N, C-alpha and C positions, 0 to 999 in steps of 0.2 A: 560701845564704838561709836565714835560721831563720824556721820559722812560728809562729805566734801559739798558745798551749798554751791548754787549757781553763781551767787556775787562772788565768793574765795576763786573760784573757777576761774571766773573773766579776771579779776584783778589778777591772779598768778600767772595766766594766760599772757596779760600785757607786759608782765615783769621780767618772765623766762623763756628759753629759747632751750629746748633740748637737742644736743646732737645724736648720742649715741646711750645706750646703757651697755655696760659688758658684766654678767652674771655668771659666778663663780658659785656650783654646789657641791656640798659633800653628801651624798646619802651613803656613806660608810658604816654613820653610825647608826648600832643596833638600836631596836627600840622605836620610841614614837618623835624623835628629835634629828633635825637635820641642821645643817650650817649654811647659810647664804651669804656670799660676799659680793657687794654690787657694786660697780665703779660707774659715777653716773658724772658723762660731760656736755656741761651745759653753760649757757650765756643768762646774765642775772643784769639787769637795768636797774634796781630797786636793792638795797644794803643788807635785806632780808628776807629768807622764803624759809618754805618750809617742805619735807618730804614726806611722805608717809609710809609707815612702817608697823606690822602688828609683829612681835616675837616674844621668846621666852627671856633672853637674856639679849642685853645688846652689847656685844663684843669690840666692837672698835670702831669709831668716827674719826676720820681723816679727811682734812680738806687741804687741797693743794700743797700736800706733802706734809702738814702739820695736824698731828694728832690733837683730836679736839676731847675734853674733859667727858669722857662716859659716864661719871659717876653723877653729872649731872642730871640723868635721865632713870628714869624708873626702871629697874630692869626686867620687872614681870610685866605679864602682857596684859595690855595694852602698855606700850610705854608712853613714858609722859604722863607722870601724875601732876593731879589740876595744882600742887604747890609748884610745881617746877615749868615745865616743857609747856602746861597750861592745857592742852585738849589731847586726850589719849589717843594715840594711836599717829602721832605728829611729832616730827623731828624739827625744829627750829634750824635752820642753818644761818648764822650769821656773819656780818664783814664781807659783805658783796659787793659786785661791781666789775662787769666784764667776762672773761672764760673762764671756768672753772671746774675743776675733778674733785668730787666727793665718793669717798670709800665708804661704806657702812657695812661693815660685817655682823651678822647676829644670828645666835642661835634660837631654832622655832621651833614648832609644833608641826606634826603632820595634821593635817584635818580627818575629818571622818564624817564631815554630813556634806561632800560633793563642790566644795569653795577652797580657794587656796589649792595647796600641794596637798591632795588626797592618800592615803596610803591604805590598800587593799592587800588581805591576806587569801587566796583561793583555798578554802578548805577542801577543794579537789586534790592538789598537789601539795600546800603549800608556799608557792610562788608568790610573792611581793610585788606589785604594780603599784606603780604612783602616776598621776595624771592633776596637771595642772590645772585648775580654770581660774581665769582671772577676771571675769566678767560677771556681777556688774560689782563694782568697788572691792573687788577682791584680791588686785594682783599684790597689793599690799603684804598680804595673808604669808607671800613667799618671797618676796624681793624687796626691798627699797627704791620708793620709784613715786615720781611724780602723777599720781592716779587721778588722769581726768584724759578725755576722750581727744582733746585738740592739741595736745603737746606729746605730738606722735615723735618717734626718734627711731634709729637703726637699733638692732638688739643681736650681740650676739652672745650665746653660753656656752662655759664650759663644764666638767660633770665629771666627780667622779663616783663611781659604783660598783657595785660587785660583778665581778670580771666576766660572769654568765648572763649580764645585762645588756638590752638594745636601748639604746635613746633617740628618740624621736621629738624633734620639736619646729619652729618657723622656718630655719635657717638647714640647709643641708647640713647631714650630719656626718661625720670620720669619726671612726676609731683610731685614736691614736698610741693607744697602748691597753693592756690588760684592764679592767674597769677605768679608761679615761675615754674622754668621748668631748668633741667640739661640733658646736652647731655653729654654721658660717651665718654671718653678719648678713640683717634681712636690709631691705627698704625701710624707708621710714614707716613704722606702725603704730597704733594705740596699743595703750598698756594693757587694756582690759582684752586684747589679743594675741598676748603673749602664752604661751603653753611649753610643756613639755611632759613627754610621757618617757616612763622607763620603767623598764622589768625584764624579765625573760619570755619576750612577746616572742609568737611564732608569725612570722611574716612571707607577704607574699609579693613580689615586685614585679612591676611590668612598666611600660614605656607606652607615651602615645605621641607623636605630632612632634618627638624630640624635648617631652615634657614624663618623668621621670613618675613614675606613679609607685606607690604601695601601699600595703594592707595590712593591718596589725590585730592580733587577738591575742588574749594569755592563752597558754600552751593547753589549757584544758579544753578549749574552741577550736582546737588546730583541724582537726577532720572538718567540722560545721565550715571553719572557712574556708579550707580547700574543696568543699565541695560547692559553695559558694564563689570563690573567686574569680573564675572567669566572667559571670554575670556580674559582677560588680565591676569588673575591671571593662567589661564592654559598655556598661552605662555607663560608666565615669568617660569612657575616651568618645561617646555618641553627646555626652553634654558639653566638654567641651568645646566639639564642634560646635554646637550648637548656639554656646555662650561666644564662642569666634567669631559666628556671622552676625549674632545678632548685635554686638557690640563693637564688630569692628575694630577689637584691641585683643591683643594675644591676651592668654591669664600672664599675671605679671611676677608671681612669686616663686618662680624655678621650682621647684620640685612640688608635686601633691601626693600627701599623704591621707589615708584615712584610718584612723586610730578608732578600736570599738573597743570601749574601755568599760570597767567595772564600775557598779555604783554611782553612775554620771546622772544628776539631775534633770537635766534639759532631755530631747531626742536628739540632741545635736549641739555642736558649737564651732562657730567660722572660722578658727585660728587660720590665718593664712598660713597655708604649707603644711598645716598638719591640723586638718578637721577630725575633730573628737564626737565621737556617735556612745549613745547607751548602746552595750555590749547584746541587749534583747533583739536587737537588730540582726545578729549572728543567730539564725534559728536553729534552737535545738532537735524542735520538731517539725510536723509539715508544716510550713505556714499557710494560712488561706489567702486567696486573692488580694484581699485587704489588705493583709498587712505587708504583702511583695509588694502592690502600691503605695503602702505609708515609707515604705524604704525606701522607694525608689523616688518618691517626693520629696523625702530626706535629703540623700545626696543632693538630688537637683536644687532644691533649698539653699542648701549650704554652699553650693559651688556658684551660685548667683550673688551670693556674699563676698565674692572674691573680687567684684567690680563693687557690687553696690552695698556698701558696708566698710569694704577692708583697704580696696583702691582710695575711694572718695568715703571717707567717713564723717557723721554725725560731728556738729560741734560741739552739741550738749546733749542730754539725755531727753529733752522735750523734743527732739526731732527722730528717738527711736525709729517712728512709724518711716523713715526714709530708709534705714536697713528693713526690716520685716515686712511692711507690707509691696516693697518694692520685691522683696526675695518671694515673698507668696504669690505676687502676680505672675513672676516670669519663672516660679517653678510650673502655675496652671499652664502656661503657655507651652512650655518643654517638656514638662513628663510625657504627656501621651505621644510625643513623639519619641521618647527613646525609650519606654516600657511597651509600648502598643495594649497598656491596658485602660479602663475608662476615668479618668483622672475628672473629668467633670462631673461627673454625679457623686464622685464621693467628697471631692470639692465642698459640694452642695450639702451633701449627708453630714460629712465631720467637721470641716471647718467652719462654714457661713453658719450653722446651729450654732457653734460655741461663739461665734464674733452676734449674732442675734441674739441670744441668752445675756451677754455682758452690755449689749447697747440696750436693751430695754431694761434696764434697774437704775436706779438713783444715782448708783457708781458711775454713770456711763460719765465720757469723755471725747472730747475731740479726737479724730485721728492722727491731724498736726498741731504741734504745740502746744504740748499738753502742761506747761509749765512748770516740769518738775523741779521741785525747790531744791533737793538733794540729788545724789547718785540712788540712796536707796530707795527715796520714795519714788523713782523712775518705775521700782520693780514691780509697784500698785499698778501701773497701767501696761505691765508686761502680757496683754490679754488678747482675747479674740476681736476686738476694735483693731487695736495694732496690725494684726497678722489680716485677718479675713476679711473684715469691711474694709480696711484700706485697699486687700488686690482685688474685691469687688469694684471700688469707686474709681482703683486704676484702670480697669475695665472698661467702665463709663466714659473716663476721660480718654483713652485711647480712642472709643468711635468719636467722642465731641471734637478732639483734635485731626483725628486721621493717623493712618497706619505713619504714614511719612515724617507729619510734623512730631509725633509723638515719640516714635524712635529716634528721630533727627537728633530731636531736644535730649534723649539720654546719653546718646553719644558725644555730643558735645559736653555735656555735664562730667561724663568720664573722662573726658580727654583734656577737660580744662582744667579740673581740680584732680587731677591724677596724684596719690600720695599726699593728699592734701586733705583738709576738713573744708565743708559746704553745709549751707543751711538750706532749706525750706525755699528761702527767695532766692537762693540762689539756682536753684533748680527751675524755679517759675521763669527767671531770664533765661534760663537754656532754654525752655520750651518757645517761649518769647521772641527768641533770635531767629527762630525757623516759622516765623508767621510770614505769609505771605498772601497774594489774590485768593479771596473765596476761603481762607481761613483765620479762625477767631485769633483777634490781638492780645495783647497783652492786656490791656484791659479786662474782656472776657473771661480771659484765663484768668484772672484775680477773683472778679467777681464770683465766677463757677467754683473756682479752689474756696472761698471763703464758704459758701453755702455746704458744700461737700466736706472740706474739710475742716475747717474751723469751726464748726459748729455742731455740738454730740446729739445724739439722739436717732432714731431711727423712724422715719416716716412711717404711716399705715395708708396702705394703698388697698381699698377697699372696693369692692362689688357691691352696689347699692342699687333698689329696685326703684326706680323713678314714675312720674306718670305716663311717662313718652317712650318706658322701657328702661331697662338696664344701664347702669352708669357705672364709671370708674372714677372714685376720688380718692385724692389725696389729703390724708387729714395729718395733723401734726404730730410728732412723737408724744408718750405721755412722760416722759422724762427729756428734756432739754426743750431749748426754743424751738419754735415753729420756724422754718427756714425756706423760702422758695427754689426748692429743688427739684428741677425737672427729672421724671424718670423714662427713658428711652426705653419701652419693652414691645415684647409679644403680647397680645390677649388670645389665646386661644380656646375654642369651645370644646371639650373632653367629653367621652371618648371619641377613640376612630380619626375618622379624617373631618371633623368638624371645622365649623368655619375659623380662620385668622385673620387678626388686624394689628398692624405695626403702628404703635402710637407715641407719642409724647406728653406724659401727663405731667401738667401744671398745676398752676392755682384753680384753673377751672376743671369743672368734670368732664369728661369724654364719653360718649358712648360706645357701647360692648356690642360684639355681635350677641343674637339672643341664643338661649339656652332651648332646647325641647326638652322634652322628658327623658327622664336620666340621665341628662348631661348636666354637667357645670361650667362655669365660666371662670378660668384660671388666669391671673395677672401674671406677667412675667414667667410665661409658658417656658421662655429658651433661659430663664434664669439669669436674664440681664442686669438686672438692677439690685439694687440693696433697700429693700422692705421688708416691713410684717404686712404678710398677704394675707386677706380675710375674703374670704367667700361670701356670695350674698347668703342671707340669712337660712334660707331654705333650700341651698345647698351643699349645706354639711353632710347631711344625711346621705347624702348622693355619694358620698366618697369609697365607702366600702367596694360598690357595687363598679366604680367607675376606676377606682387601682386596680380593680380586678384585669381589666381589660384593657387598658393604656398601653398602648406599643411606644411611647415616647419617654425614653428613660429621663430625660431632663424634665421634662416637665412632670412627671412622677415625682421626683426628688423636691421640685418646688410645693409640689401637695402636701408632701410629707412635712416637709417645715411649715407649712401652715397650718399643718395637724399640730404640728408640737406647739405652737403658739397659743391655736384656738384653745387646746386644752390648758396651758398655762392662763388665759385670760379668761376662763371660764365659758366660753362660746360653744365647746366642744365639751360632751359628758367623759368621764373614762372610760363608760361601758361600750360607748361608740369609739373613742379612740383605739379599745383592744380589738374589737371589731373588725375596724378598718387594716390594723396590723394583721390580722388574722388572715382576712379576705387577699391582702396583695402579698404576702410571703410568696407564693406559689410563682408569680411571676416577676416577683423583683430581682436586679442584679444582686450578686452577692457581695459586691461590695456596698451595696447600701443595705443589704439583710442585715450583715455584721455590723453595721451603725443603729440601724432601729432596734433589736434585739435589747439591746444594754438599756436605751434610754426607755423603751416601755416596758422593762421591768422595774428600772427605778420611777418611773411614773406611778405607776400600779401604787407600789408602797408608799408613795408621797403623796398620791391626791385619794387614795381610799384608803380608809382606817381598818385596822384589823377587824374583821368579822366577813361574815358571808359573802358581801361583795366582791371584799378583796379575793376571797378564796374562790369566787366563779372565775371572777378575771385570770385569776392565774392557770385557772384550771382551763380555759381558752386559750390561753396562751401555749400552754403545754401541750395542749393536742394541736396546737396547730405547728409547734414545732415538732412534735413528733413524726406528724403527716410527712411533713418537710422531709424531715429525714430518712422516712422509708423510701420515698419518690427521688432521692435527689441519684444523681449518677454515682454508682459507684467508685471511689477512688476521686472525687469531684472537692473544688473547695466549698459548692456550696454543701456538700455535704457533713464535710467540716464545720462548718459556720451553722449547721443546722443545731451539729450533735451539742456544739459547745454551746447553744441556746437551750438547748432542752436539758441538758445537766444543770444550768444553772437555775431552770424554774422547775423541774422536776423535784415531789415529796416521796417518789417510790421508792424506798430504801432497797427493797428487793432488786430491782431491779439494776440499782447504782450498784449495789454491791456485786454483780455480776459482770459489771464491768471492768476486770480485771488487768493490771498489766500486762499489755503483750495480746491479749484477747482480741477479736474481731466481730463484733456485736453485729455489724453489718458486712454485707463484701463492699470491700476498699476501705473502709476504717479501720484503723488500728487505734488501738488504746496505747499510744507511745507517752513517753514522760510526764509532757505536759498535757494532754487531755488526764493521763491518770490522777494527777495534784488538782486539775479542776474537779475531778468526782471527789477526791479526799476533801476539797475545801468544802464542798456542797455537803457530802457526810458529818463534817464536822458543824455546818450549820444547823444539821438538822438534829445534832447530839448523838450520833452515830459513830463518832472517835475517841476513841480512849487517848490519853496521852502518849502510853506505850507503844500502841500502832501509828500515832504519828512520828515518835522515833524511832519506829521499825522502816518506814517509809522514809524518812532521813535517812536513816543508814544504809538505804539502797539507792539511793541518790545524793552521796554527799557532795554536793557540789555549791556554788554561790546561790543559783536559782532554787536548787532543793533545801537549802536553808530558810530562804527567805516565804517561801511556799510552808514549809514546817511552821516557821512564826506565824504564818496568817491563820494557820488552823489552829494554833493552840487558842488564839484570840478571838476565833469564830464560834466557838464551842459555849454551847449555851448554859454557862457555869456562872455564877456572880465572882467567884475565885480567879477564873479566867479574865473578867473585866478587869478586875481589880488590880490582876496583875499586871494588865498593859496597861492601865492607866498611871499603875506607879512607874512603870519601866519608861513611861513617857514624862513624866516629870523629874525623873532621877538625872541631874547634872553629873553624876558619875557611871551612868551607861557605858557599857561596852559597846553597845550593840550600831550595827552599823543604819545611816537612814534609812536603806531599803527596808532592814528589818523592823525599823521604829514605824515606818509607813504601813506594812503589814499589819503591825499591833492596831495603827491609830482605823486603819479600814478596816477590823476586827469587831470594832464596841460596837457600831450600831448597824444593825441585822435585821431585815423586816420578819417579823414574828418574835423579834426579841426586843421591843420596845423597853419591856416592861424591867428587864435585866437590866438596860442600859440607861433606865430612866434617873438613878440616881450622880450620873456624868454629865445629864444637860446643864444644872445647875453651876457644875465644877468646870463647866469648861470656860465659863466668864470667870470664876472666881481663880483659876489655878494657870491659865495658860501664859497669861501675861509673865509671868515669875520666869518663864523658860526660854525667854527671848535675851535673859543674862548669859545663856551659855548654847543657843543654836543660830546657826547663820542665816542669815533673811530668806533664802530660798526655804531651804527646810523646816523653818519655823512656818510660814504662809502654806509649805504643802500639808505637815502634820495638821494643823489648823483646820483645814479645809476639811480632811478625809474624815476627823471625828468631832466635826459641828453637829449638834444635836439635830438633823433636818429632820429625824423621825419623831422626834419629841414635838408633834405639832398640836400645841397647846397656845392657848393665849399668854400665857405665863410663860413660856419660851420666847413667844414674839417679844412679849416684854422685854426679857432682859436682853434680848441683841439689840433692839431699839436703844436702850440705854447705854451698852456698851459699845455700840456703834459713835454715839456721841461723844465719847470721852476724848481727852485731850493728852492724858497721860501713858496710852499704852501705845504699843507700834504700829505704825500706818496699815499694816498690811493684816493686822487680826482687826482693826476695825472694819476693812475694806470686808472682809471674810462675815464680820457678823453682819454688817449691813445686807449684804449678798443672802447671807440666810435667812436675815429678815424678810427678806423678798420672798425667797423659797415658800416662808412660813405662811408669810402673808396670803400670798396666793393657793397656798394646799388648804387652810382654814376655810377660805371664801369657796374652794370647789367644795369640800368635804362639806359645808354646808348647804352649799347647794342641792348635792347629791341627798342628803337625809332631807331635804322639804319636799324632795319627789317621791 
């Protein structure tokens, strides 16, 4: 499938205006197919254009009431053979000029990769559920359209479906008869935001401030939604209030539905009127505080898009950050207000660490203006830079401009571009229009934006010992050009009530407060800036003792992120990193602990070769989590997080076997269904679970989640046949497994302690994965490739394969990106392992 390029989109936007889409869907055909009929009302200023569609069979094309010769197009997917229409997936429309009405009727295939119109059959009760995901470049998989963000149009939908189904979408839904529904016409929206969910949903309805609200899940999660509905409706209402006050513009899309759908690729998608979420956010088992905070942040993030992204939309994908960075930033502001949970430390521990990892690689890119050549390549930069770095930079910008100028510019931008499209330049103009005496000018803002948003890479902010005392120095990024980025921050001496100073670090070093014995100097102690933080060379060893007693949660999480990058850069040994985590766990916030334990577990496997040192490191962590579990408050979130951490680390099979479903190994801790599966997955990885035992566990939990867990258990087994079966399924174009099941297989191939078993699949990743692009969606391919990348094959040979693959031009860009990032991990791991062996 050929993706739309930016020049093509620009030319089409200059020649076409789209008024409305009327989509009719027949969802009554049994099996894997549906029929869509799309009527497009548009105006053309050129004699020829094209619409996009991927289908199995093109049934009818009618232009202004005149049937067109359907036989001129290839009826197989994708439409348009090279000897006919020219480019697959495009339907040429000729003889244009003025206003037109185009009808395209086609028979299409449901997807099973979460892109387009995805079909899911619930193993719990046989219920069938559909969810349409149009972003990015996927609207054409379920209706004919001009699939680009700057050709907004009104959308209405009519649906035929089984009579017991409920249909929800962008416009208010009305049941017009048994199995017939109409979705009211929307205000102008982009094609990538068009959605529809259909099936025998269990729904909870509400209302707030005149806005109808809805929550929807599949029937087998009805009890779980009923348990959480009041809190979700309260969170939604409070978030609406917060955004109404912030933007001074009411929610603009009528009803506000939130559908928690199965087998969803992302955390959520901001479709106006009907936000779709992965249904793991309706928790089957007791959630931790980190999970509750993650769900609250996701709800707020998606709501922020209703204004920034949906009401005002980027013109092209290179301004994707205008959507994601702002939603991330606004969620960081609003989530603490509506959730009461420690969102700041969680943002730093989960989101900023993700962004730092992306910004320190060779594949780093600017926050703004990424120059996406086509719609599909835009997904390559859908990463922690577009989200977390952009949000962090916006926090600096808000401080630079002042609250009044910053919010005034956002409000003006939303008002002046409502229901339209805008660029980064338009946003700068909105801010510049707010300038007054004592505020930055438009020229100042342009310079600031150039340095922070247009240039890639993350500065290093390092504490250095000088002849007259310690100083703070800004160093250029490892990847990316040197830039003159000012860093406004707090420098603190830890622990306790040590000295603090407010500094703005530019090109010249600045003095910092002196640290006494047992203390360390921490830049950006308030987590104010975006930078790689480096402690003074003799301060790293002080981290375990300091983090064990420092009361400032924000300063601690900044230090944890410094530890992460220090380990990756070879400034901190794996042994010191493990010791620091073990020392810091007893006093850390649960939301931070929930991020630290998976990181350090993966880091030990990556940076320490199999052998005594790795075993010793895992023993330290296992003992630390066991002690944390024993001391935790019964029934508290910290107890649950510690239990999960211990299960993932221990190799004590007798203890694991004793954690049976329904048991209470510690007061207040019940082995519920999800914790039980975590125990089984660990036992499977340790070779203590047979196929029959896995089948028995699935028989006891015959649900969608149970199926994925059972699939993961099969791949985790230390058995050559298990790895071979998983790999064969990943390569099979006829596989009937869902994307979630395939992900479970891919994530079970490379397991610490099983490197020898997985070794044959290191070379095969580079040889076999490119062919799967012919039958995988972009998101599915990227996810699977990342999960089964041979990061634990830490050899110079694997690094050479990855570097060579990253330089190829005849493989999908997403695979090249995975290989380049994997090469970076391998390069760092080789260096750390070499240093460890030399000492």
